[in-house]
C-alpha positions, -999 to 999 in steps of 0.1 A, spaced: 381 381 250 338 390 250 353 425 243 372 417 212 365 409 177 378 374 166 397 393 136 419 409 167 424 381 187 439 353 163 468 354 140 461 359 101 472 325 94 440 308 119 416 287 106 396 310 123 405 340 99 390 323 74 355 315 92 352 345 99 362 357 60 340 325 43 313 311 61 280 321 62 263 306 93 229 300 89 202 299 117 183 264 106 173 238 135 143 210 138 116 244 132 123 243 98 106 225 73 111 219 37 92 254 28 114 272 52 144 258 34 134 266 4 123 304 12 164 307 30 181 293 -4 156 323 -21 167 345 -1 204 336 -6 203 336 -40 191 367 -45 217 388 -18 243 366 -38 232 384 -71 226 417 -60 262 417 -47 279 408 -80 
C-alpha cells in the first residue's frame, strides 16, 4: 500500500479521511525547548493568517 495515498485506500467515511484533511502533524520531540516551541507557534500563526 505504500504506492497509494491514504485518501485512495480508505472510504470517505473513514476517520483517516478526517486526519488527512484536518490535522497538522508537528515534528516535535525531546530536542525541542521552549524557544523552539514559540518559533513553531509563530510560524503556524503567520501561515494561518496568510491563508485567510
